C-alpha positions, 0 to 999 in steps of 0.5 A, a space after each residue: 500500500 502506498 502512503 501519501 503525505 498530508 500537508 498541514 494548513 498551518 492551523 493544526 489540520 491536514 488536508 484531509 481534516 485530521 488534527 496533527 499532534 505537535 511533538 513534545 518540547 525538546 528538553 534544554 541541552 546542558 549548555 542551555 540549562 547552565 545559561 538559564 541558571 546563570 541568568 537567574 543568579 544574575 537577576 538575584 544578585 541585582 535584586 540584592 544590590 538594589 536592596 543594599 543600596 536602598 538600605 545604605 541610602 536610608 542609613 545615610 539619611 538617618 545619620 545626617 538627620 541625627 547629626 543635624 539634630 545634634 548640632 542645631 535641633 536640640 533645645 538648650 539646657 536651662 541655665 538654672 537646671 540641674 547639673 549632671 552627676 556623671 562628671 564634675 560640675 564647673 567650680 562655683 563659690 570655690 566648690 564643685 560636685 563630682 557624683 555624690 562628693 563636694 570638692 574644694 578648690 584643691 580637689 579634696 572631698 569636703 562632703 559626701 552624700 550619704 545616699 551614695 547615688 546622686 542622679 543630679 545636683 544643683 548649686 547656689 552661692 551667695 558670698 561664702 554661703 553655698 547650698 547644694 541639693 542632691 537628687 538621688 532618685 524618683 519613686 512613686 509620688 516622691 523623690 529622694 533628695 538631700 540639701 546641704 549648706 556651708 557658711 564658710 566657703 565649702 570647708 564644712 557642711 551640714 544637712 538642712 533638709 532631706 527625704 531619703 532613707 538613713 538621713 535624719 534632717 532638720 527639715 523636709 521641703 515636700 515630697 519633691 523639690 522644685 526650683 529654688 533660689 538664694 536671696 543673700 547668705 541666710 535667705 533661701 526659697 524652695 518650691 516643693 510639690 506633693 503629687 499624691 496630696 489633695 487628689 490632684 497634687 499640691 505645691 508649696 513654698 518653703 522659706 528660711 531667713 536664718 540659714 536653714 535653721 527654721 522654715 516657713 511653709 506656704 501653700 501655692 494655690 492654683 498649681 497642682 501636679 499638672 504643673 512643673 515649677 520653673 523659677 522663683 522671683 523675689 521682690 521684697 515680701 512678694 514671691 512670684 512662682 512661675 510654672 508650666 502646665 505639661 500634663 495630658 499632652 497639652 502644649 506648655 502653658 505658663 502660669 504665675 502665682 504671687 505670694 506675700 511671705 514673712 
């Protein structure tokens, strides 16, 4: 029997209407497989390089932003704010503070805070009189603090007030100590606060006119735990307390209260 060739019309049908079966795809040769693998690996390397470049750009932007904030964006520290206890403070009235120690001009220790863990400190001077307040930690609705005074240029010291375990002072300012100032060698004004008092907290002003031997305490109306005292201004018998409202995420709102003291 003679076989005749069938011509495909290009649409899968032969000239007699029968469907032609396409041959199975030819498996790639070893050389073709290697080329495909190399191409896939190259694409993967490009993706990794792109990701690394994006990460490097983000890191560079973060470093630049940090440097900008470090030099221009940080707020300046208040001139009457607490000094860091990590390094010695600059000499004032012939004394300086290093951690929990008060040093004289020669660097000798003339007083050591009994709490042994000062977070920060403040120094005020008037002539040969110097006061140092150590803040030793903040607890639940109170803080540990020690206030000492020298009347001989820092050679000798005595504890005037404190709120810290193991110290028996003459006085206590309040649960927490706020802004304070001296008005001569024997007169000093200390703002205090008691966050747990009166439901919403209270503020007080403690005044001494005899070098810390006696104090008169005054209630400061209108300032509660939502405020932070910032400064004390004295004009004769009138004392003005300035504070900022900082609670509940609201913008800082200034407030002033003036008292007449003895």
